Each structure stands twice: as structure tokens, then as C-alpha cells.
N, C-alpha and C positions, 0 to 999 in steps of 0.2 A: 428812804422809800419815796416813790413817785406816784402820781395819779391817784392821790388819796381824796376822799371827800373832806373838804376843809370846812364847808358850811352847808347847812340845809335851812333855807328860808321858806316858810309857807304861810299862806294867809287865806282864810275862808275855806280851807280844805278840811272836810269832814268836821271833827270836833275842835279843830284849831281855827277860831274865828278871827282873832286878832293876829297881826303879823308877828311871827315868832322866828327867831334866828337861832339855830343850834350849831355851835362850832364843834367839829369832830377832830380829834388828834389821832396820831398813829397808835397802834397797840390794841388793847382789849377794852372796848367801850361798851358799858352795860347800860341798858335803858330798862328801868324797873318801875313798878308801881302796881297798885291794886288792879284787879280785873275791872274792865269797863272804863278806865281812865283815858284810853286812847293811845296806849303804847304802840299797838300794831298799826295805828294810822300813820305813824312815821315811816314804817316799812312800805305801806301803800303809797305814801307820798313820793318816796324814792322811785318805786316801780312806775308810778304815774309819770314823773318827769323824764324817766329813761325811755318812755315811749310805749308802754303797754297799752293796747287798744281794747282789751277785753275788760268790760266793767265788772264782770263777775269775778275775774281774778283779783280785782281790787275791792272785792266784797261789796259790790253795788249792782243794782239792776241796770241802771243807765249811767252815763258819764255825768249828767247834770246832778245826779244824786250825791256826787262827791262834794258838792258845795255845801257849806255850813247852812243848816236849815233853820237855825234859831232855836228859841226855847227859853223858859224862865224870863220872859220879858225881852229877850234879845231878838233883834230883827235878823232874818235870813241874809246871808251874804249874796252879793250879786254875781260873784264868780269865785272860783277857787284857783289859786296860783301857787306854784312850787318852783323855787329856784335852787339849783344844785350847783355848788361851786367845787371845782376839781383842781387839784394842784397840777401846774404845767411847768414846773421848774426844770424838768428833764426835756422839755420841748417835744413831748410825744405828740401833742396836737400842733397843727400848723398855725400857731399864733405866737406873737412875741410876748404877750402878757404872761406873768408868772402864775396866773390863775384864770380859769375860764369859767363862764357861767352858762349853764343850760337851763332854760326856763320853759314852763308849759302852763297855759292858762285855759280854763274851760268856762264858758258862760252858761246861763240858764237854758240856752237852746241846745246845749251839748256840743257847741262848736269849740274845737281845740285850736290854740295858736302856739306854735313853737318859736323859740328865739335862741340864738347863739350870740353871746356877748351883746345882748340888747337888740339884735337885728332879727326881724321875723324871718323864719326859714321853714323848711318842710320837715316832716318826720323822717323822711328818707335821708336828708342831709344830716340830721341829728344822729341817726343810726350809723351812718357812714363815718361821722366824726368819732363816735364812741368806740366803734369797732377797732380803731387804731390802737386803743388801749385795752382791747379784749373785754369791753364792757357791753353787755347785751341785756335788753329788758327782761328776757326770760332765761338768763344765764343761771348756771348751777351755783354761782356764788351767792345767790339769794335764795334762802330756804325759808319758805313761808310756813305758817301754821298748817299742820296736816301733811306736809311733804314727807316727813319721816314715816308717819302712819301709812301714807300711800305706798312707800317703798315696801313696807312690811306686808301690806295687803296685795301688792302686785303679784300677778302670776309670773313664772319664769320668762315667758316671751316678752311681757311688758318690761321686765327688768332689763332684758337684753336690748330693748329699744334705747335705753339710756346709753349703752355702749355704742349703738349705731350713731347716736347724736354726737357724743363727745369725740368719737373717733374720726368724725368728718366723712363717713362713708355715704352720708346722705348725698354728698356731691356726686359720688360714684353711682348711687342709686338713681339720681336724676339723669346722669349720663347714660346709665344702662336703660332706663325707661325711654329716654329719647332714642337710643339705639334700637330698642325693641320696636318703637313706633316706626323708625326708619326701616327696620326689618320687615314689619308688616306691610309698609308701603312698597318695599322691594318685592315682597312675596306676591302682593297684589299685581304689580307690574309683571312679575314672572308668570303668574297664572294667565294673565291676559295674553302675554307673549306666547305662552305654551298653547293656548287655544288657537291663536293665529298660526303658530308653527305647525301644530297638529293638522289643522285644516289644510294648510299649504303643503305639508309633508305628504299627505295622501295624494294630492294632485301631482306633486313633484314625483312621487314614486310611480304613479300611473304613467306620467309623461316619460319618466326614465325607462320604465319597462317597454313602453311603445317605441321610444327612441332606440333602445338597445335592440329591440326586435327589428326595427328598420335598418339599423347599422349591421345587424347580423345578416339580414336579408341581402343587403348590398355586398357584404363580405362573402356570403355564400354564392351570390351571383358571380362575383369576380373569381371566386374559387372554382365555380363551375366552368366559367370561360377558360380559366387556366387549365383545368383538367381536360376539357374537350379539345383545346388547342394542343395540349401535350399528347393526348391520345391520337389526334390526327397526325401530329408530327411523328409520333412513334410508329403509327401505321405506315406513314409515308416512307420512313426509313426502312421498316420491315418489308414493305412491298417492293421498294427499290432493290433491297438486298435479295429478296426472293426472285424478282424479275431477272436480276443479273445472274443468280445461281441457275435459274431455269434456262436462260439463254446459253450459259456456258455448258449446261448439261445437254441441251438439244444439239449444240454444235459438236460436242464430244461424241454423242450417240450417232449422229449422222456420219461422222468420220468412221465410227465403228461399223455402221451399216454399209458404207462403201467398201471397207475392208472385207466384211463378210460376203458381200456380193462378188468381189474378186476371188475370195476363197471358194465360194460355191462354183464359180465358173471354172476354176482350176480343177476342183473335184469332178465336175461334169466331164471335163476334157479327159481326165485320168480314167474315169469310169468307162467312157466311150472307148478308150484305148484298150483297157483291160477286158472289156466285154468282147471286143474283136479278137483279142488274144485267146480268151477262153472258148470262143466259138471255133477257132482254128484247132485248139487243143481237143475239143469235143469231137471234131471230125476225125482227128488222128486216133482218138480212143475208140471211136466206132469201128474204124478200119482194123485196129489192133484187137478189139474184142471179137471181131468176126473170126479172127485167127485163134483166139484162146478162150475156152469156155470156163476157165477157172476164175474169171474176173469176179463173178458173183461171190464165189467163196472168199476171195481176198477182200472184197468189199464188206462181206458179212463179218469176217474176222476183224477188220479195222473198226467197223461199227461196234462190234461186241466189246473190243478193247476200250473204245471211248465211253460206252455206257457203263462198263464196270468201273472205269476210273472215276466217272462222275458219282457212282454210287458209293465208292470208297471215300471220296471227299465228303459226301453227304453224311455217311456214317461217322466219320471222324469229327465233323462239326457237332453231331448229335451227342457223341461221347464227351466232347468238351462241355456241352450244355449240361449233361448228366453229372459230370464232375463238379460243376459249379453248384448244381442243386444239392448234391451230396455234401459238399463243403458247407453250404449254407445251413443245411439241416443239422450237420454235426456241430457247427458254431452255435446254433440255437439250442441244441441239446446241452452243450457246455454252459450256455447262459442259464438254461433251466436248472442245471445242477447247482449253479452259483446262487440261484434264487431260493433254493431249498434252505431252510433254517440251518444254522451252523450245528446245532445239536444233532439234527437228523443226519447231516453229512458226516459228522464225526462217528456216529453209531454205524452207518453204512460202511465207513472206511475201515472199521475194525474187522470186517469180514467174519463176524461171529457165526457160529453154527446156530441154526434156528432163527436167524434174522433173514427174512426173504426180500425185503425192500419196501418202498413206499407204494401206496395205492396207485399213485400216478404212474409208476414204472411197471406195475404188475398187471395193468389192464391195457387192452388194445381197443381203440375207439374208432369207428368209421368217421370219416371227415365230416359228414353232414351232421353228426351228433356231438361233435367235439365241444362246441360252446355250451350246449345243454348239459353235457356230462360234467364239464368243468364247474358250472354253476351249481349243479345238483350235489356234487361232492364237496365243493367249497374248500374250507381249510383242511378237510379230511384227506385231500390228495397227498398231503405230506405226512399222513399217519403211517407209522412203521408197523408192518405185519410181522409178527413173531409166532413161533410154534406154541409157546406156553407162557403162563403168567410168571414162571420162574425166570425165563429169559428176559421178560419185560422188567422184572424187579432188578435183575442184574444190570440192565442198561440204565435204568433210572438211578441206581446207586452210583454207577460210573459217572453219570452226568453231574450228580450232586458233588461227588468227591473231587472231580476235576473242575467244578464250577464253570461248566461250559454253557449250560442253558437248559431248556425244557423241551420235551417231545412227547407226542401221544403214541402209545403202543396198542396194537390190537392183537391180543393173544388168542390163537385159533381154538385153544382148548376151553376158553371161558367166554368168549364174545357171543352174545345172544342177539342175532339180527331180528328185525321186525320186517317180515316179508309182506308186501302189499298185494292184495288180490287185484288182478287186472280188470278194469271196467271196460266192457265192450261198448265202444261208442265211436262215432265218426269223429275223426280229428285226434283221437287218443292213439299215440304211437305204441308205447309199451312202458313197462316198469323199467327204470333206468338200468338196473342190474342185468336185464335181459338184452340190452343193446350193446354190451361190451363183451370182449373175449378175455378169459383168464383161466388159469389152472384151476381145476375143480377143487383141489385141496384148499384153495384160498377163498372158497365160497362164503364161509361165515363172515369173513372180514368185508368182502365186496358187498354182500347182502346187507351188512350193518350200515355201510356207507351209502349205498344206492338203492337198497331194496324197499325203502319206504317212500320213494319219490316217483311220481308219474310224469312221463315226458309227453307233452301235448304240442299241437302245431302252433297255437297262438293264444293270446289272452281271451279272445272270444270263446274258444272251446273251454278254457279254464273257468270262465264265468258261468258258462252253461252247465258245467259239472257242479259248480258251487264253491265260492270262495270260502275257505276255512274247513272244508270237508276232508281234504287230503292235500298233502304236500305235492306241488306241481311245478314243473319248469318248462317254459316254451322253447322252441328251437332257436329263438333269438336270444335266449338267456334271461327272460323275465321270470322271477321267482315268486311263487305264491305259497306262503307258509301256512301250516295248518291252523296257526293262531289267527289268520286273516291278514297278517302283514304282507304287503306287496312291495317287491323291489324290482326296479327295471330301468331301462334307458339304454344308452349305447355302451357296448362292451367290446373290448379288443381281445381276441383269443390270446391266451398266455402260453399256449403250447405246453401246458403243464403235464399233458399226457404224452407218453413216449412216442417218438417218431421213428423207432427202429424198423418197423415194418415197411414204412415208405422208403427208407434208405436201402433196405434189403431188396425191395422191388427194383429200385434204380440200379443197384449193383448187378442184379440178374440181367436187366435189359442191357447194361453196358457190356457184360460178358458175351451176351448173344451178338451184339454189334461187332465186338472184337473178333469173334469166330467167323462172322460173315465177311469181315474184311480179309481175313486169312484165306477164306474160300475163294473170294473174288480175285485176290492177288495171284492165287494158283491158276485160275482160269485165264488171266491176262498173260501169265508166263507161258501157258500152253499155246495160246493164240499167237503170241510173238514167235514161238518156235516154228509153228506152221508157216507163218509169213516168211520167216527166214529161209525155210526150205523152198518156198515158191520163188524167192528172190534169186536163187541160184540159176534158174533157167533164164536164158537171154531174152526170150520172148516175154516170159513172165516179168523179168526184170524191167523190160521196156514198158510193159503195161503198168507195172507197179510205179515206175518213175513217172509215167504220164498221169497215173491216178493221183500220185502224190502232188505233182505240179498242179493238177486240176483242183485238188482239195485246197492247196495253198492259195491258188488264184481265187477260188470261190471265197476263201476266208478273207482275202484282201478286198475282194469285191464287197463282201458284207460289211467289212470295216469301212470302206469308202462310202457305201450307201448310208451306213449309220452316221458317218461324219457329215454327209450331205444333209441327212435328216436333221441332225442336231444343229447344223448351220442354218437350215431353213427355219427351224424352230427358234433359234436365237435371233435370227433376222426378224421373224414375225413378232417375237416378244419385244425386240428392240424397236421395231416400227410402232408397235402398240404403245410402248413407253414414250416414244417421240411424239406420237399423236396426243397422248395424255398430257405430256409436258407442254405441248403447244396450246392445248385447250386451257390448261391451268395458267399458262403465261398470259393468254388472252384475258382470262378473268382477272388475273393480278394487275395487268395493265389497265383494265377498265376500273378496278378499285383504286388504282394509283391516280388515275385522272379525277375520280370522285373525291379522293382525299385532298388533292391539290386544290380543287374547287372549294372544299370545306375550309382549308387553311386560309383562303382569301378572306374568310369572315373574322379571322383573328390576326390582323396585320401587326399589331404592336404588343401582343401578349407574350410575356416571358414564359417559356415552357419549362417544365420540370422533368427530370430524367427518372422515369419509373417504368415498370413493366406494364403491359397492356392489361393484365388481370387486375393489378393494383389500381390502375387508372379507372378501369370500368367499375370496380367496386367503389372507388371514391366518388365517381359520378352518381352512381345509384344512391349512395349514402347521402350525398349533398342534395340530390333531388328529393329524397325522403325527408331530410331535415327542412328543406324549403317548404315542402307541403305541410309539415307539422307546425310551421309558424302561423299558418292561417292568414286572414286579412292583415295587411301591414299599413300603418299610418305613417307615410314618409314625411308629412308635415311636422310630425312629432320631433324630428331632429332640430328644426329651427325653433319650434315652440319650446322645446326643452332648454336650449341654450338661453333663450330670453327669460324663461321662468326661473332658471337656475341662478341667473344674476340677481333677480328679485329675492329669491329664496335665500341666497347667500347673505344678502343685506339683512334680511330678517334674522337669519341665523347669527350674524355678527351682533345685532342688537340684543338678541336673546343671550348670547355668550357674555356680552357686556353687562347685562343685568345679573347674570350668574356671578360675574366677577364682583359686581356691587354687593350682591348678597354675601359672597365669600368675605369681602372686606368688612362688611357690617358684623358678620359672625366673628371674624378675627378681632374686631374692635370690642365686641361684647365679651369675648373671651379674655382680652387684655384688661378690660374694665373690671371683670369679675375677679381676675387674678390679682389686680392691684387692690380691689375692694377687700378680698380675703387677706391679702398681705397687711393692709392698713388695720383691718379689724383685729386680726390675731396679735399684731404688735401692740395695739391699744389694750387688748384684753390682758396680754402678758404684763405690760407696764402697770396697768391699773391693779392687777392682781398682786403684784409686788408691793405697790404702794398701800393697797388695802391691808395686806399682811403686816406691813411695817406699822401702820397707824393702829391696827387692832392690837398688835403686840405692845405698843406703847400704852394703850389704854388698859389692856387686861393682862398682858404677859403671855397671852396665848397666840395661836396661829390662825390664819384665815386664808381662804383662796376663792378665786372666781373661776368657774369652769362652765363650758357649754354642756347641755344635756347630751348632745351628740357632737363630739369634738370636730367632726368632719362636715357638719351642717351649720352654716351661718344663721339659718332661720330657726334653729332650735333655741330652747329657753336657756336663761342664765341661772346657774346654781350658785347661790351665795352660801359658803360653808365656813364654819369657824369652830374652834374649840378653845374656850376660855381656859386659862391655866388650871390644870387638874381635872379637866372634863374631857369627855370623848368628842370627836368631830361630829358636828351636827349641821344639817341644812337649816337655813334661817326659818323655814316654815315649821320646823320641829322644835324650835327654841321656846323658852318662856317669854312673857311679855317684855320684861326688862332686857333680856338678852337680845331679843329681836330689835328693840330700839337702839341698844348700844351697837349692835352689828350694823344696823341701817345707817347710824350716824358715822361709823367708821367708813362705811361704803361711800357716803356723801362726802366726807373729808378726803377720801382717796380720789374721788371724782374731781373735787376742787383742786387738789394738789396736782392731778394730771393736767388740768386746764386752769392753771393759776390765774387769778384775777387780782387787781390792785386792792380790792376791798371785798369783804364778805359780810353779808347781813343774815343773821340767824334769828328766826322769830319763834321763841318758846320751844326750842328743840328739846329742852330738858324737862318738859312738863310731865312726862310719864316715867321719869327716872327716880329711883330712890336716892337717898343721900349719898351712898357709896358710889353709885354709878354716876351721879351728878358731879361728884368730885373728880372722877376719872375724866369726864368730858371737859370739865372746866380746866383741869390741868393741861389737857391736850390743846385747848384753845389758847391757853396762856403761852404754851410752847410755840404754837403756830403764829401767834400774834407778834412774835419777834420779827417775822418776815413779811407780815401783811396786816392790813387794818381790819379789825373785826368789830362789827356793831351787832350786839346781841340783845334781843328783847327777852327779858326773863323776870320771874318773880320768885326764883329759887335762891334762897339765902346762900347756899353753898356756892353757886355760880357767881353771885354778886361779890362774894368775898375775894374772888380771884381777879376781878376786873381792875383795870388801871384807873378808870374813872367811871363814875356812875351818874346817870341822868335820871332824875326822878320825875315821873309824870303823875299829875293829880288832876282831879276834875272839880272845877269850881264854877257854880252858876251856869252849868251846861257847857262850859268851855274847858278844854284841856290846857293845862299850864305845865311848864317844865322847869326843873331846878337841877343844876350841875354840881357834882361833887368829885374832887380829885381824891383818889384813894391813896393811902400811904404805901410806899414801896415795900 
């Protein structure tokens, strides 16, 4: 064993007036004696020399009260001194001597003096020397009176503080506290930096916005210059191209004009020649006609033939037009048939007896009423008129059987029409059924469909009659129901009503024209026969030939005159176009010069290739955007750059402080992590040692746990179950069990933090004989590895001691006697 207390020498300390030297050996040392003899003063003396500063912990109000105060005729001592000798054979202390001496002396003034090996020193030096051997003035290896009771009476949080102390996390708590202070300092700096940054950020953002607006303004100005230059460049190119095109067109048209002029001159010359020829021919005809009186007849016949031929051509063209109209109506009729529902077409296609057709096919409608009648009839236009309900039933059964569709049938023997009385009023035309033509036997069906509807000119007339009084339809197809509902708008006639009458009229007209063509052809044939008879006479033949030549010549003359007229007209039009082109070219050339002057304003602007419309739109948009910017601060560009440099510096400082904060937080996190790791390891080790010691003492089990295993700040639960009993918390145990458990806990603490010696002051005071024996046996066992100095007056404990020191009180002074116990 090493670093044992080898001797304790005290003088003038409390009840020990004279100098007393107590040698201590290894093992279980018992100090006993009656109450009040000064046993515990020895423990106080050891605590005093080890450096305790609290007088109360030494059971005194002030340090000078530790000095022997006299009594029974004895004088008070002038000072109190304690010398503690420690074994240094293992050289744990930095001295060559085998034994070192720690001394402390206090005088009446309360002044303490410390010495090491007889040399005066400071308390700090003493503590530093002792710490090398894990000896501390307040260490858990010294258990004073009441310490066991304190543990019993502690709340769980206070008990946990013992774990904090022995685990050494106080070091981490100090580090964490320092780090927290650093964090507070960094947070303060951060707040100050944030205030500055926020203030400067507002200015920075304002300058940035103004600078961006200025830069945008400059950019838009440059853009505007580019667009204007590009527009001028595009106009220049367009005007150049247009000027060249106009020049080419003027040249070409002037060449055409010259050709026309020559053509007109040639026509004039030919006309002059032909007119002379026809004049000569006319003179010959006059002479010939004086000889022959039949010229008029011949001329009449020729004219008649020409007129008839023209009329035949006209009739043939009219016949062609009528054929087209008939074809179109027939096509529309076929379309109308296709629009008829399939079921209706199927029934009509059966050609059944008693099936007359649809309403639309059975009525004839004047063209001016067609739209009104179509609207009035509505879907009933496709209703099928049959002779009887029997026929209707047969048709319906057929449609069902063949699964073709549905149709509405109007049986004449059953249908009951509602006939409307005509209202005599201006603008009222008639009842709809009175405006159509149909076979009288179909009257019930037609009256059913159209007899309850009044045809009026327009909506104003309908409103004047009264909306909702009677069903009305206007000529434009606007429908007013008796319910008051009004339907109207644009409608395209569907030609649902038959166009057979119109086709028939066209066919009659065509036949009449064909007969007229035949009659005219016959007249032409008779005229040509007469002319042929006249042509057999030589005189007449000559006259006819001359007449023919005259007619041909006059036709040629008319042709030439027409050609001349057309040539004049073309030349006039051409000259007009030339003049217009020249005017336009002059304008283009003037614009061209203006554009060239405009381009001089943009000497070094790089143009973009876009159309004029796109460029003009771009210019308008750019001007609009420039206007929207409002007043612009161009100084902001320079101010922004200068301020940005300053702002960036502040920003860097701010970011640096943030990094500092991050580093502190990381450090706190690491400290906390290490703190938890150290604490939980200590708790686990201590719990195992506690269980081991408790088991040796009682044969039971024990454990240490936190109230909240995840929270280091929660209380410590000390739990144990002596052999044969249930697991209990220390606070729920009996007095003896509490003391025994608390002692086991203290021994576990001492074992976790082993010291070279242990001093126990009356720890067995509250134990019965059986439990005292258990504690004594444990101390006996532990004393094999460490030095134990136990203050007791328990006979059971004394019996287990290796040696016993008896303390008595005589004449106011404590005296001591040593006794080696048999093995």
C-alpha cells in the first residue's frame, strides 16, 4: 500500500491541548470512546490540515475557535497546529523522502499558515501536492457525522449532483458555461451586426434598385438606338428596292406606251384605208341599188336572220341556266330526303296503301312564307299522314319489329285539329294553314299542324297582340309560344317544304324556249331560201356580193375601231400608271433621302435584321418602358458600387460572426455529447459497483437510475432489494435499510474514486447489531486494499478492527490509547 497516513500529530487543536502523536497503520483502524471525549475532533484535525476552509464544516463558527480554549484550570492554547505524515515510498509526491509532512497552524487571529516538509507554503500548493495522490479536503473518502443521513434525506436531484461531482462533468459544465457565455457574446455581436446590416441593407437595396433602373434606362436607350437604326436601315433597303422596282416598272411601261403608240398609228392608217374602200363600195352599192329595188328585201332578210340567230343563242343560254337551276333544286330535294329521319324514309319507301307522305311533301308554300311555315310546323314537317289509325298501328309495329326507329303518324280518321280564329288586325297575315296549298282530304292533318298558329309580320305586331295569348310566328321565323316562351334569331331556310312546283315552272319555261328555238330556226331556213333565190339573178348576185363585202368591211371597221379604242384606253391607263409610278417614286426618293440623313445619327450602331412592323412595335414598347421608369438617378451606378464594397465588408464580418456562432454551437454540442458520455459511463460503473457492494452486504441487488434516462438534469433513483424483499426506492425503505443502502452507495462512490485512505465518522450510529456487522465485515474486506480510519462506539464494529485507539477525556483534555487487536 502507498500514500497512507502514517502519523497524525496535533497540539492545541480543539480538545487536544498537549502535543499528541497518533501512528496509523494499514488496514482497519478503529477510534472509539464515549461520547464527548473528542473522537470526531481527530477527523476534524485531518480535514483541517488537508485544507478545508469552512469553519462550520469543522464544527466551529470561526477558525480561531478550533484552538484549545482551556478549562479546569488549564490555560487556553495560543494556537492550534496539526501535522499529517503521509507515506511516500512509491514516490507519488515529488520528494526524495520516504515520508512527507503537511502542516497547518492557526493563531488566535484566525490566520492560517501551511507548511510542506517544514517550509511555509500556500494552500493552493498543498492542494496541488495532495491532488497527485487523489487526496482532497472535501473528498468522498472522508465521511463525516451526518453525511449518511444527508444522503438519505437528499432529494433525487441532489443525489444526482454526487454523480456530477465524481464523474468529473463539472469540468464540462464549466466549459459549457464558458461556451454559453461566449455564445451570448457572439449573439450580442450578431445582433449589433444585424442592426448595422439591416440599416445598410435598406440603403443597399434602394441604391441597387436605383442603379438597376439607371442601367435599365441606359440599356433601353441603347436598345432604342439599335431599333431606330435598324428601322432606318430596313426602310433604306426597302425604299431602295422600291425605287429600283418603280424605275424598272416605269421604264417597262414607257416601252409599252411607245409600242401602243405605234400600234395606234398602224390602226389609224388601216382605218383610213378601209374607210376609203367602204366609201367606194357604198358608191357602187348606190349605183347598183338604183337598178334593183329588191335590196331592201334582201337587207331585211339578212337582218331577220341575224336577229333570229341572236335570239336562238339567247334562248339556249337561258335553257342552260334553267337546267342548272333544276339540277340544283333536284339536288336539294335529294338532300331534303336524306335529312328526313330514317324511320320516316323507310315507311315512305314501303309504298303502303293509306300512307300519303310527310306534311312537308304534302303542302305547297309560297316562297315569302317558307321560313314562317317551316318554324310554325317545326318537327311536324316530318310527321307521316296516313288514312287511319289502323295504318298508323301497322307502321309502328313494323318499325318496332325491324328496330329501325320512331316516327309520328297523323291518322286522318282520328286526328282532331285546333283551328284558330283569325284576328283582324294590321300586320296579321293569316292562320298558317290558310297560307299553304294542299289536298282537301288532308285538311285534318294540316290543320292539326298549322291551324293553331298565327303568321304575323314581325315581333312588334306579336307584342301588340299580346305575348302568351296565341301561338305566333313572324315572317323572319321568330316563334312566340302560347306559354310566353320566345325563340328567335338568325335562321337559314332548310327547304324542308317541297320544291316540286318551282321545278315544274322551270320545266314549262324550258319547253316554251325550246319550241321558240324551233320556230326561229324554221324562220331562218325560209329567209335563207329566199336569199338563195335572189342570188340566182346576176344583178341581184352582184348586189348581194357588194352588200356582203360592205357588211364584212363594216365589221372589220368596227373591229379596228374597237381595237383603236382599246389601244387608246390601254395607253391612257398606262400613262396614268406611269404618272402614278413617277409620283410614287418621287415620294420614295424623298423618303430615301430622309432615311439616309436619319442613318447619319447612328454611325456605329450594329443593326438587327427584323421586319418594319416588329421594329416599330419594339420602338413603341421600349419608349413605353422608358416612360414607366420615371425619374432616374444615374449617380446611383457609382454610388452603388462604392456602397456595395462597404456592404460586402460588413456582410463578410457578419458571416464571420455567424461562423463563430456556428463554431461555438458545435463546441457546445461536443461538450454536451462528451458530458453525457462521461456521465452515463460513470453512472453505469457506479451502479455496477453499488450492486456489487450491496450484494456483499445484504445478498440482494441494487441499481442506480435517472428518473428520466434521457435527461441528465433529472433526479437519481437509488433502488435496492435486500435478499428476500421486493425492489424499493431508498425513500420507501425503513430507517435501517435506508442507512445500509446509503452506506453501500457511499462505498460504491469511494470504490469508483479510490483514495489511499478512508475516514468514516460514526457511520454505524443508526444501525442495529445485524446491519452493523454487515458494514463492519465489508470494511474489513475493503481494508485489505486501503487504509480505513473509523470513528465508532459500536462494539460490533470495534470487534472487526485491526487495531483500536481509545479516546478519553481527562481534566478537560482528550487523551488517546492504542490497542492492537488479535488477528
